[in-house]
N, C-alpha and C positions, 0 to 999 in steps of 0.2 A: 389372695394370692394372684388372682387374675388382674386385680387392680394394680398390684405392684409391677406386674409384667407390662401393663399398658403404660405405667409411669416410666418404667425403664425404657420402653420403646420410644416414648415421647422425648426423653432425654437423649436417646441415641440419635433421633432425627435432628434435634436441636444441635447436638455436637457436630453432626455431619454438615449442617448448614453453616455453622461457625467455621469449620475447616474448609469447606468448599469455596467460600468467598475469597479468603486470602490466597488459596491455591489458584483460583481463576484469575485473580489480579496478577499473581506472579507469572502465570502463563501469558497473559496479555502483554505484560512488561517484557517478557522474553521475546515474544513475536515482534514487539515494537523495536527492541534492541537489535535483533537480528536483521530486521528490515532496514533499520537506520544504518547499520554497519554495511550492508550490501550497497545501499544508496551512497554512502560516503566513499566506499572503495571505488564505486563506479564513477564518481566525480573525477577521479584521477586516472582510472583505467576504464575507458568507456566501452564496456562489453554489454551492459544492460542499462536501461534508462534509470537515471538517478531519481527523478521526481516520483515515478511510480512507487518505488520502494519507500521513499519518504512519506508518500500518502498512506501506504499500508502502515507505516510506523505511527503516523499521526492517528489513524483510526484505532490501532491496537492500544496506543498509549491513552487514548480517550477512554478506554475501558479499564485500564490497569494503572495508569499513572498520569492523571490530568495535568499535573505540573510540568511534566516532560512534554506533553502535547503542546502546552502553551509555549514552551521554549522553542519547539520546532516551528510553531506558527509565527513566532517573533524572530526567527533566524534572519540575519541581515541579507543573506544571499537567496535562500530558498523560501523564506516565510511568505513573501508576497505571492509567489506562484501557488503555494499550498493553500493560502487563504482564498485566492481567486477561484480555485477549483472547489474547495469545500463550501464556500459561501454562495457562489454564483454559477458553478460549473463552467467557468470560463478559462480559456487558455490564451496566452498572448500569441501573436503571430510568430514571434521569435521562438517561443516554446513549441509551437506546432511544427515549425520548420526543423528544429532540432530533433523533435520526437520522430517525425516522419523520415528524416534523414537517417537517424539511428536505426529505425525499423527497416528501412531499405537496405542498409548495410547488413543487418541481421539476416534479412531474406536472402541476400546474395551469398553470404557465408553459408547459410543453411542449404541453399540450392547447390552450391559447390561441394559441400561436405557430403550431402546425401545423394547427389545425382538425381536423375529423373526417376522418381518413385512416387507411389501414392502418398507416402508420409510427407515427402518434400512438397507435393502439391497441396496437401492439407495445411501444412505449416505456412507456406507462402500465402495461400488463400486467407488464412486466419490473420496473418500480418497485414495483408492488403485491407481486409475488413477493419482491423484496428486502426490503420492509417486513415481510412475514410471516416471512421467515427471521430477520431481526433481532429481531422481537418475541418469537420463540419460543426465543431463546438463553437459556441459564442466566444467572441473576443471582448476584452474590456474596452470601454470608450477610450478614444485617443488621448483625452486629457488624463485618464487614469493610468495609461500605459507609461 
């Protein structure tokens, strides 16, 4: 009787492992899809940075849908920027200027909306830190740009 219980427990663990992998892949695909959707929307309505959300999408799709990850990495407009970051942690000068400009706009909107407050100072300081991080990332060689 005890042996049957152990066997049943083993089957239950096996069933959970079978179920959890497809569920996890669906979760990663969902994260990828949502990130990509936000990135695409922001390409037309620049409220948030497009590339950041596409990078999150590439990362999530890498865990749940490798074929979609490759489609993003080969995208005619965004694929090169995504690959530069993923493969070499590089950002083009144009990408840096766009990112820092967008972040500066976000900081100004945040400061105006929140007024002088500890939250506003924290958010603006975090955005300045992010801008400094992005500005100091390597750039691709001129012939690769």
